[in-house]
Every structure is written in structure tokens, then in C-alpha cells.
TORKOL-4160 file (C-alpha; in steps of 0.2 Angstrom, whole numbers, padded with zeros to 4 digits, m for minus):
55
<pt num="1" X="0140" Y="0111" Z="0060"/>
<pt num="2" X="0130" Y="0120" Z="0074"/>
<pt num="3" X="0121" Y="0109" Z="0085"/>
<pt num="4" X="0106" Y="0121" Z="0086"/>
<pt num="5" X="0101" Y="0121" Z="0070"/>
<pt num="6" X="0095" Y="0099" Z="0073"/>
<pt num="7" X="0082" Y="0103" Z="0082"/>
<pt num="8" X="0076" Y="0119" Z="0068"/>
<pt num="9" X="0077" Y="0106" Z="0057"/>
<pt num="10" X="0068" Y="0091" Z="0062"/>
<pt num="11" X="0051" Y="0102" Z="0067"/>
<pt num="12" X="0053" Y="0108" Z="0050"/>
<pt num="13" X="0054" Y="0089" Z="0042"/>
<pt num="14" X="0039" Y="0086" Z="0054"/>
<pt num="15" X="0030" Y="0101" Z="0048"/>
<pt num="16" X="0032" Y="0098" Z="0029"/>
<pt num="17" X="0028" Y="0078" Z="0030"/>
<pt num="18" X="0013" Y="0082" Z="0040"/>
<pt num="19" X="0006" Y="0097" Z="0026"/>
<pt num="20" X="0011" Y="0082" Z="0013"/>
<pt num="21" X="0002" Y="0070" Z="0023"/>
<pt num="22" X="m0015" Y="0082" Z="0023"/>
<pt num="23" X="m0013" Y="0088" Z="0005"/>
<pt num="24" X="m0014" Y="0068" Z="0002"/>
<pt num="25" X="m0029" Y="0065" Z="0013"/>
<pt num="26" X="m0037" Y="0076" Z="0006"/>
<pt num="27" X="m0035" Y="0074" Z="m0013"/>
<pt num="28" X="m0038" Y="0057" Z="m0012"/>
<pt num="29" X="m0055" Y="0058" Z="0000"/>
<pt num="30" X="m0059" Y="0070" Z="m0016"/>
<pt num="31" X="m0060" Y="0056" Z="m0028"/>
<pt num="32" X="m0076" Y="0052" Z="m0030"/>
<pt num="33" X="m0073" Y="0034" Z="m0031"/>
<pt num="34" X="m0066" Y="0034" Z="m0012"/>
<pt num="35" X="m0082" Y="0040" Z="m0001"/>
<pt num="36" X="m0090" Y="0032" Z="0008"/>
<pt num="37" X="m0108" Y="0025" Z="m0005"/>
<pt num="38" X="m0120" Y="0030" Z="0012"/>
<pt num="39" X="m0112" Y="0049" Z="0013"/>
<pt num="40" X="m0123" Y="0057" Z="0003"/>
<pt num="41" X="m0135" Y="0055" Z="m0014"/>
<pt num="42" X="m0128" Y="0065" Z="m0030"/>
<pt num="43" X="m0142" Y="0075" Z="m0025"/>
<pt num="44" X="m0133" Y="0080" Z="m0011"/>
<pt num="45" X="m0147" Y="0074" Z="0001"/>
<pt num="46" X="m0142" Y="0060" Z="0014"/>
<pt num="47" X="m0145" Y="0043" Z="0007"/>
<pt num="48" X="m0159" Y="0029" Z="0014"/>
<pt num="49" X="m0158" Y="0011" Z="0012"/>
<pt num="50" X="m0179" Y="0010" Z="0015"/>
<pt num="51" X="m0184" Y="m0004" Z="0027"/>
<pt num="52" X="m0199" Y="m0015" Z="0026"/>
<pt num="53" X="m0208" Y="m0018" Z="0043"/>
<pt num="54" X="m0220" Y="m0027" Z="0037"/>
<pt num="55" X="m0219" Y="m0045" Z="0042"/>
């Protein structure tokens, strides 16, 4: 086996693993159950918490 293929194999492996991780993260975040409940309301507006300023 030629020694010049080893760095190429290492780089290809790194890029493939990074691509799989990015695709997995995107698929995970697209699922509604995995999103933060305060990010957005169902209508697309940013959710707010009512504050009672009266003592």
C-alpha cells in the first residue's frame, strides 16, 4: 500500500463523519419535540411570558 493514500483516507474519513454529524443534527433539530418551547409559538411569533408588575 502506498503511504501517500493514508492522509487522503484520513481527510476523507473526517469529512464523511462531519457530514453525517451535520445531517444528524439538522434532522434532530427539525423534530418539533426537540425544539426549545420559548423559541417560537405555533403561529411563528416569538413567545413571550406575561409579567405582572403590580405588587
